[in-house]
N, C-alpha and C positions, 0 to 999 in steps of 0.2 A: 202730766206725767202719768204713765200707766200704773195700774194697781200692782203689776209685777215688779216694777222698779221701786215702788214705795214699800214693798213688803218683802225684803230680802233678808235672809238670816244666813250667816256664814258659819259653817263648821269646817275648820281647817284640819287637815289630816295630821298625823303625828310627826310629819316631817318638820324639821326646824326651819325650813325655808318658808318665807312669807308667801302666802297665797298658793302654795303648792297643793293641788288636788282638793280645792274647796268645793263643797256641795251647797249651792244655793237652795234655800227652802223658803216657801212663801209663808209669811206670818203677818197677819193684819196688824196695823199700827206701827210697823217698823219701817223707818226710812234710812237708807244708807247713801251718803253722798259719793260723788266721784272721787276716785283716787284714794279711798280709805284703805288702810292696812289693818287687817284683823288677824292677829296671830293665833297659833294653835291653842286649844283649851279654853277659848273665850266662850262665855254663855251670854247670849242676848235673849231676854225673855220679856214678852208683853202679854199681859192677861188682865181680866176684869175691866176691859174697856180702856186700858192705858195706851200710851203712845211713847215711842222712843225714836229719836232722830240723831244720827251721826252726821255732822257737817262734812263738807268736802275736805279731803286730805287729812282726815283725823287718823291717828294711830292708836290702836288698842292692843296693848301688849298681852303676853301669855297669861292665862288663868284668871282673867278679869271676869266679873259678873256685872252685867247691867240689866236691872229688872225694873220694869214699869208695871207696878201692881195697882192699877186703877188710877195712876197719876201720869205725869209727863216727865220724861228724862230727855233733855235737849242739850246735846253737846255741840258747841259751835265749831266752825271750820278751823283747820290748822291746829287742833288741840291734840294733846298727848295724855293718855291714861296709862300709868305705869303698871308693871306686872303685879298681879294678885289684888288689884284694887276692886272695891265693891261699891256700886251705886244702886240704891234702892229708892225709887220714887213712888210714894203713896199719895203725894199731892203734886209737887213740882220741884224739879231740880234743873237749874239752868247753868250750864258751864259756858262761859263766853269765849269769843274768838281768841285763839292763840294760848289758851290756858294749859299749863303743865301740871299734871297731878302725879305725885311721886308714887313709888311702889308701896303696896300694902296699905292704902288709904281706904277708909270706909266712910261713905257719905250717905246718910239717911235723912229723910225729911219727915 
């Protein structure tokens, strides 16, 4: 898999429609699977040597924050992350296949 495919960051425009006018940006350590739906206002951040992976067909609703701060955040395929949820990985967070996370949930490790 090319480095460009492994390093995509989505910024969705203010449109309420999923995937409308997204701007892909390269960011090292971020992997986004096929068929992912990332809604507007989502922040995907990777720094300090961290890694973040979104599995195939994962849905990340509006205003979520997923941050890998020197750790690993791994979201399995067919998972759902509800609106306004926050995941911060300083060591390791592993969300398994088909997991549903409700709205406004905060997960830190």
